C-alpha positions as CSV (number, residue, x, y, z in Angstrom):
1,M,0.1,0.0,-0.1
2,A,2.9,2.5,0.8
3,Q,4.2,1.6,-2.7
4,A,0.8,2.5,-4.6
5,K,0.7,5.8,-2.6
6,E,4.2,6.9,-3.5
7,V,3.2,6.0,-7.4
8,I,0.2,8.3,-6.9
9,E,2.4,11.0,-5.1
10,Q,4.7,11.0,-8.1
11,L,1.9,11.2,-10.5
12,Q,0.3,14.3,-8.8
13,D,3.9,15.8,-9.0
14,K,4.3,15.2,-12.5
15,R,1.0,17.1,-12.9
16,K,1.8,19.9,-10.9
17,Q,5.1,20.6,-12.8
18,Y,3.4,20.4,-16.2
19,A,0.8,22.8,-15.0
20,D,3.3,25.0,-13.6
21,K,5.2,25.5,-16.8
22,R,1.9,26.4,-18.6
23,R,0.8,28.8,-16.0
24,R,1.5,32.4,-17.2
25,D,2.9,35.0,-14.8
26,T,0.6,37.7,-13.3
27,P,1.6,40.9,-14.9
28,L,2.5,43.8,-12.3
29,F,0.9,47.0,-13.0
30,H,1.6,50.2,-11.0
31,P,-0.6,53.3,-10.2
32,G,0.0,55.7,-13.7
33,D,0.4,52.7,-16.0
34,K,-1.9,52.5,-19.2
35,V,-3.7,49.6,-19.7
36,Y,-6.4,47.8,-22.2
37,V,-9.4,46.6,-20.7
38,T,-11.3,43.5,-22.4
39,S,-14.7,43.2,-21.3
40,H,-17.3,40.6,-22.4
41,P,-20.8,41.9,-22.4
42,V,-23.7,39.3,-21.8
43,S,-26.5,39.2,-24.5
44,S,-29.9,40.3,-22.9
45,A,-33.0,38.9,-25.3
46,D,-35.5,40.9,-23.1
47,K,-33.8,44.1,-24.1
48,G,-33.0,43.5,-27.7
49,K,-29.2,43.5,-27.2
50,T,-26.7,41.2,-28.3
51,S,-23.2,40.8,-27.3
52,K,-21.8,41.2,-31.0
53,F,-23.1,44.8,-31.1
54,L,-22.2,46.0,-27.6
55,P,-19.0,48.2,-27.1
56,R,-16.0,46.8,-25.6
57,K,-13.9,49.0,-23.5
58,D,-10.8,48.9,-25.4
59,E,-9.6,52.1,-25.0
60,P,-6.6,52.8,-23.0
61,Y,-7.1,53.4,-19.4
62,V,-4.8,54.2,-16.2
63,I,-4.3,52.2,-13.3
64,L,-5.5,54.5,-10.1
65,S,-4.5,52.0,-7.5
66,K,-3.8,48.4,-6.4
67,R,-6.9,46.6,-4.5
68,S,-5.2,43.2,-3.8
69,P,-2.4,41.0,-5.7
70,T,-4.4,40.5,-8.6
71,T,-7.0,43.6,-9.0
72,Y,-6.6,46.9,-9.8
73,E,-8.8,50.1,-9.9
74,I,-8.7,51.9,-13.1
75,E,-9.7,55.5,-14.3
76,S,-10.4,56.9,-17.8
77,L,-8.0,59.1,-19.5
78,D,-10.3,61.7,-19.7
79,N,-11.9,61.8,-16.4
80,A,-8.7,61.9,-13.8
81,R,-9.2,60.6,-10.4
82,T,-13.0,59.3,-11.5
83,P,-12.6,55.4,-10.8
84,I,-14.5,53.4,-13.1
85,G,-14.2,49.9,-11.7
86,V,-11.9,47.0,-10.4
87,Y,-10.7,44.4,-12.5
88,H,-9.0,41.4,-12.3
89,T,-5.5,41.1,-13.9
90,S,-7.0,38.7,-16.5
91,A,-9.0,41.5,-18.0
92,L,-6.0,43.8,-18.3
93,K,-3.4,44.2,-21.0
94,E,-0.6,46.3,-21.2
95,F,-0.8,49.5,-23.1
96,G,1.2,49.2,-26.4
97,Q,2.2,51.9,-28.7
98,D,2.6,49.6,-31.4
99,R,-0.8,48.3,-31.5
100,S,-2.0,50.9,-33.8
101,S,0.7,51.0,-36.1
102,A,1.0,47.0,-36.8
103,P,0.4,46.6,-40.5
104,I,-3.1,45.5,-41.2
105,L,-3.0,42.2,-43.5
106,P,-5.7,41.0,-45.6
107,L,-7.8,37.5,-44.8
108,R,-6.4,34.7,-46.7
109,K,-9.4,32.9,-48.5
110,R,-9.9,29.3,-47.4
111,G,-9.9,26.5,-49.8
112,R,-8.1,25.7,-53.2
113,P,-7.0,28.6,-55.6
114,R,-9.0,29.4,-58.6
115,K,-7.3,28.1,-61.7
116,S,-6.0,30.9,-63.9
117,V,-7.1,31.1,-67.4
118,T,-4.4,31.9,-70.0
119,V,-4.8,32.3,-73.7
120,G,-4.3,28.9,-75.3
121,S,-4.7,26.8,-71.9
122,W,-8.5,26.9,-72.4
123,P,-9.4,23.0,-72.0
124,G,-11.5,22.8,-75.1
125,R,-15.2,22.8,-74.0
126,L,-17.1,25.9,-74.7
């Protein structure tokens, strides 16, 4: 029985090591840092609102204060010292100046590319 307990503990240790490798570090923000807030609005059929058309709060905000090791109070850039809310670090992304300057690439079409027809290469049926 002691051997089975050791095997179970070894398996648990392996699982924990694997999970620890995949875990992301919690970003550290300080008061005055600019961040993006990602929100996930909820649809409401009663009010005729779908989350697809509800605005997302992606504009940059400023960290006002740290509430706990993982939550921060944020404020708008326009209304200084007016708290908007408290957000978890999973909803905050670092503000990067290069976000708008990144080149926009066109979407690739899926599937097989169309055959190009050149003069003299038509298959013969008309």
